[in-house]
C-alpha positions in Angstrom: 68.4 57.6 173.3 64.8 58.2 172.3 62.4 60.0 174.8 59.5 57.9 175.9 56.2 58.8 174.4 52.8 57.7 175.5 52.4 56.5 171.9 55.4 54.1 172.3 54.1 52.4 175.4 52.0 49.3 175.0 49.7 48.3 177.7 47.9 45.0 178.5 44.5 46.2 177.2 45.9 47.7 174.1 46.6 44.4 172.6 43.8 42.6 170.8 45.1 39.2 171.8 44.9 40.2 175.5 41.3 41.4 175.0 40.3 38.2 173.3 41.7 36.2 176.2 39.9 38.4 178.7 36.6 38.1 176.9 36.9 34.3 176.6 37.8 34.0 180.3 34.7 36.1 181.3 32.5 34.0 179.1 34.0 30.7 180.5 33.5 32.0 184.1 29.9 33.0 183.2 29.1 29.5 181.8 30.8 27.8 184.8 28.8 29.8 187.3 25.5 29.2 185.4 26.2 25.5 185.4 27.2 25.4 189.1 23.9 27.0 190.0 22.0 23.7 189.2 24.1 21.8 191.7 24.1 24.2 194.6 21.5 24.0 197.3 19.7 27.4 197.9 17.8 28.4 201.0 15.0 30.5 199.6 12.3 32.7 201.1 10.0 33.0 198.1 9.0 30.3 195.6 10.3 32.3 192.6 13.8 32.1 194.0 13.7 28.4 193.3 13.5 28.9 189.5 16.7 28.1 187.7 18.8 31.2 186.9 16.3 33.5 188.8 19.0 35.9 190.0 20.6 36.2 186.6 17.3 37.1 185.0 16.3 39.5 187.9 19.7 41.2 187.7 19.4 41.7 184.0 15.8 43.1 184.2 16.8 45.4 187.1 19.8 46.7 185.1 17.8 47.4 182.0 15.1 49.2 184.1 17.8 51.3 185.8 19.3 52.3 182.4 16.0 53.1 180.8 14.8 55.1 183.9 18.1 57.0 183.9 17.8 57.7 180.2 14.1 58.7 180.0 13.2 59.9 183.4 16.3 61.3 185.3 18.1 62.7 182.3 15.4 65.2 181.3 15.3 66.4 184.9 19.0 67.2 185.2 19.8 68.1 181.7 20.6 71.7 180.9 20.3 73.7 177.8 23.3 73.8 175.6 24.0 77.5 176.3 23.3 77.3 180.1 27.0 78.1 181.1 27.5 80.9 178.6 
């Protein structure tokens, strides 16, 4: 009887076929949700919310702004020298 190694175990996300299925299912759900937005009635407060795919674009711009602000503004504030803990 051979002892179990972590190298011997195969998990769901280790298989390329599983990752391909997962990626295609995410892409399919994205396309489906984007298509459904044209048919769903929205109760808006601002005129810009009536634009098609407004929330997708808004979320993408907010995400990019968050990443860039974390990289160029927040990181220099909290970053320490390489020999800080020596």
